[in-house]
C-alpha positions in Angstrom: 140.3 189.4 -8.1 139.0 190.6 -4.3 138.8 188.8 -1.6 135.4 188.8 -0.2 135.5 189.1 3.8 132.4 186.6 4.3 134.3 183.4 3.4 137.4 184.2 5.5 135.4 185.0 8.6 133.4 181.7 8.0 136.7 179.7 7.6 138.3 181.4 11.0 135.0 180.7 12.9 135.4 176.5 11.6 138.5 176.6 12.6 138.0 178.0 15.8 135.4 175.8 16.8 137.6 172.8 15.8 140.3 173.8 17.7 137.6 174.0 20.5 136.7 171.0 20.2 139.9 169.2 19.9 140.6 171.1 23.5 137.8 169.8 25.5 138.6 167.7 28.4 137.7 164.2 27.6 134.6 162.7 29.5 135.2 160.5 32.3 133.5 157.3 32.7 131.2 156.4 35.5 132.9 154.2 38.4 131.5 151.1 37.2 133.3 151.2 33.9 136.5 151.7 35.9 135.7 148.8 38.2 135.3 146.6 35.0 138.5 147.6 33.3 140.7 146.6 36.5 142.7 143.7 35.7 141.7 140.5 37.0 144.1 139.3 40.1 145.3 142.6 40.6 144.8 144.6 43.8 142.9 148.0 43.9 144.6 151.0 44.9 142.5 150.6 48.3 144.0 147.0 49.0 147.3 148.7 48.0 147.3 151.6 50.6 146.0 148.6 53.1 148.7 146.8 53.2 151.4 149.7 53.0 149.9 151.2 55.8 152.6 150.7 59.0 150.5 152.0 61.9 147.3 151.4 63.6 144.9 153.9 65.0 146.7 153.8 68.2 149.9 154.2 66.7 151.3 150.4 66.8 152.7 148.7 64.4 151.1 146.4 62.5 152.0 143.0 61.6 153.1 142.2 58.0 151.9 138.5 56.5 155.6 137.3 56.8 156.2 134.7 60.1 159.4 133.6 60.9 160.3 130.8 63.1 156.6 131.4 64.5 157.3 135.1 65.0 155.0 137.5 62.9 157.1 140.3 61.4 156.0 143.8 61.8 155.6 146.0 58.3 158.0 148.2 57.2 161.1 146.0 57.5 163.2 144.9 54.8 165.7 142.2 54.8 169.4 142.8 54.4 171.0 139.5 55.2 169.9 136.1 55.7 172.0 133.2 57.0 171.6 129.8 58.7 169.2 130.8 61.8 170.1 134.4 61.5 168.1 137.1 59.8 168.9 140.4 59.7 166.4 143.7 58.9 167.1 147.2 58.6 164.0 149.6 58.8 162.9 153.1 59.0 160.3 152.6 61.8 161.5 154.1 65.3 163.4 152.3 67.5 160.5 152.3 70.2 157.9 151.2 68.3 159.8 148.2 67.1 160.5 147.4 70.5 157.0 148.1 71.7 155.7 145.4 68.6 158.1 142.4 69.7 157.9 143.1 73.4 154.1 142.6 73.0 155.0 139.3 70.9 157.6 137.4 73.0 157.9 135.9 76.0 161.2 135.7 77.6 163.0 136.3 81.3 165.6 138.5 80.1 165.8 141.6 78.0 169.7 142.5 77.9 170.6 146.2 76.8 173.9 146.8 75.0 175.1 148.0 71.9 172.9 150.9 70.6 169.7 148.4 71.7 168.0 145.7 73.5 168.1 141.8 73.6 165.2 139.6 73.7 167.2 136.5 75.2 165.9 133.1 74.5 162.6 134.6 73.7 159.6 132.1 72.6 157.0 133.7 69.9 153.5 134.0 71.7 152.0 132.7 68.5 154.6 129.7 68.2 152.7 126.5 67.2 153.9 122.9 67.5 157.8 122.8 68.7 159.1 125.2 71.1 161.3 128.1 69.1 163.9 130.0 70.7 165.3 133.1 69.2 167.5 136.0 70.4 166.1 139.3 69.2 168.0 142.3 68.9 166.2 145.8 68.2 168.6 148.8 68.3 169.9 151.8 65.8 171.9 151.0 62.6 175.8 151.7 63.9 176.3 154.2 61.0 173.4 155.4 59.8 171.3 157.5 61.6 167.4 157.1 61.4 167.5 153.3 60.8 166.8 151.0 62.8 167.9 147.1 62.7 166.3 143.9 63.6 168.6 141.0 64.4 166.7 137.5 65.1 168.9 134.4 65.6 167.2 131.4 66.4 168.9 129.6 68.8 169.2 125.6 68.0 167.0 123.1 69.7 168.4 121.0 72.8 170.1 117.7 71.3 167.3 115.0 71.4 169.6 112.4 73.4 171.8 114.7 75.6 175.3 113.6 77.1 175.0 112.1 80.6 176.8 113.6 83.5 179.7 111.3 83.1 180.0 111.9 79.1 180.2 115.5 80.0 182.9 115.4 82.4 184.8 113.5 80.0 184.4 115.6 77.4 185.2 118.6 79.7 188.7 116.7 80.5 189.3 116.1 77.2 188.9 120.0 76.1 191.2 120.8 79.0 194.0 118.6 78.0 194.0 119.7 74.4 194.2 123.4 75.9 197.4 122.8 77.5 
């Protein structure tokens, strides 16, 4: 029985149209529908990008939401160690940007260079509320990794509530001198 050309042509046309329909790009949903599909409580993409931005329009570091002993830390820090009254952070932010950030936020009478960085000695955070907190904040290059900055924050212990009198101090010093012999 001979094959007629018409049914073959019709089947090829149907297969080509089915293939074309299957490969068509899906329609994009309007933006209103995309907003409705966002999960409640999840930040939007714009919010995530805003929180990850490190610098303002002038190139200064932006503050983070983390406050430590009355000092708001900058964005871009990663905590590496936390001990009693001491916190060590690392960052890929240039050291000069970190120095400027902390320099504007700390009140101190002494800035000590050394050890590949500078230390704001016995500094008080400008934003501190309540009791006076003193911090030593060292900002410098990582000793063994190029391109990494280190921020070492040490909270100084508060002065004693009832400091010893001069007489008591002399007795303590005399006792220590005798033990040293």
